[in-house]
C-alpha positions as CSV (number, residue, x, y, z in Angstrom):
1,X,-7.4,-16.0,11.1
2,X,-8.4,-13.1,8.4
3,X,-8.0,-14.7,5.0
4,X,-6.1,-13.3,2.5
5,X,-8.9,-11.5,0.6
6,X,-10.0,-10.0,3.6
7,X,-6.7,-8.3,4.3
8,X,-7.1,-7.1,1.0
9,X,-10.2,-5.7,1.3
10,X,-8.5,-3.5,4.4
11,X,-5.4,-2.5,2.2
12,X,-8.3,-1.5,-0.7
13,X,-9.8,1.1,1.8
14,X,-7.4,2.2,4.1
15,X,-9.0,5.8,4.7
16,X,-5.9,7.2,5.5
17,X,-3.5,9.7,3.4
18,X,0.0,8.3,3.0
19,X,-0.7,5.2,1.6
20,X,0.2,5.8,-1.8
21,X,3.6,7.1,-0.5
22,X,4.3,4.2,1.6
23,X,3.5,1.7,-1.1
24,X,6.0,4.1,-3.7
25,X,8.9,4.8,-0.8
26,X,8.8,0.5,-0.7
27,X,8.1,0.0,-4.6
28,X,11.0,2.3,-5.3
29,X,13.5,-0.2,-3.3
30,X,11.9,-3.6,-4.6
31,X,12.6,-2.3,-8.1
32,X,15.9,-1.5,-7.4
33,X,16.6,-5.4,-6.7
34,X,15.6,-4.8,-2.7
35,X,14.3,-7.6,-0.9
36,X,11.1,-6.6,0.1
37,X,11.9,-7.5,4.0
38,X,15.0,-4.9,3.6
39,X,13.1,-2.5,1.6
40,X,10.2,-2.5,4.8
41,X,12.7,-2.5,7.4
42,X,14.4,0.3,5.5
43,X,11.7,2.7,5.5
44,X,10.5,1.9,8.7
45,X,13.4,2.9,10.2
46,X,13.8,5.8,8.2
47,X,10.6,7.2,9.9
48,X,8.7,10.5,8.0
49,X,5.5,10.2,6.8
50,X,5.7,6.7,5.6
51,X,6.6,4.9,8.6
52,X,4.0,7.6,10.6
53,X,1.5,6.1,7.8
54,X,1.9,2.3,8.4
55,X,1.7,2.9,12.2
56,X,-1.4,4.6,12.1
57,X,-2.9,1.9,9.3
58,X,-1.6,-0.9,11.3
59,X,-3.4,0.6,14.7
60,X,-6.7,1.4,12.7
61,X,-6.3,-2.5,11.3
62,X,-6.7,-3.7,14.9
63,X,-9.8,-3.1,15.1
64,X,-11.5,-4.3,11.7
65,X,-10.6,-7.8,12.3
66,X,-12.2,-10.2,14.5
67,X,-9.0,-11.9,14.1
68,X,-6.1,-10.8,13.4
69,X,-4.2,-11.8,10.4
70,X,-0.7,-13.6,11.2
71,X,1.9,-10.7,10.7
72,X,3.3,-12.5,7.8
73,X,0.3,-12.6,6.0
74,X,-0.5,-8.6,6.8
75,X,3.4,-7.8,5.1
76,X,3.1,-10.3,2.3
77,X,-0.3,-8.2,1.4
78,X,1.5,-4.8,1.6
79,X,4.1,-6.5,-0.4
80,X,1.7,-6.9,-3.1
81,X,0.2,-3.5,-2.8
82,X,4.0,-2.4,-3.0
83,X,4.6,-3.8,-6.1
């Protein structure tokens, strides 16, 4: 399984436009006191550029790991980057 450092490296080099907007959308909700899981779910459910970017990022990342990380580990790094 991928380590946290390997996951962070993928987030640090996403090679996709729109990641900053995704982080901002989630981050704004976190600043307003939302729990990460709720903020993430609302952003993805709303669709648009942030959700589309996340889907493209996940698809791209599938090829960057020999042994894919657990979803919870992957989302934990998304939370870090959104804060």
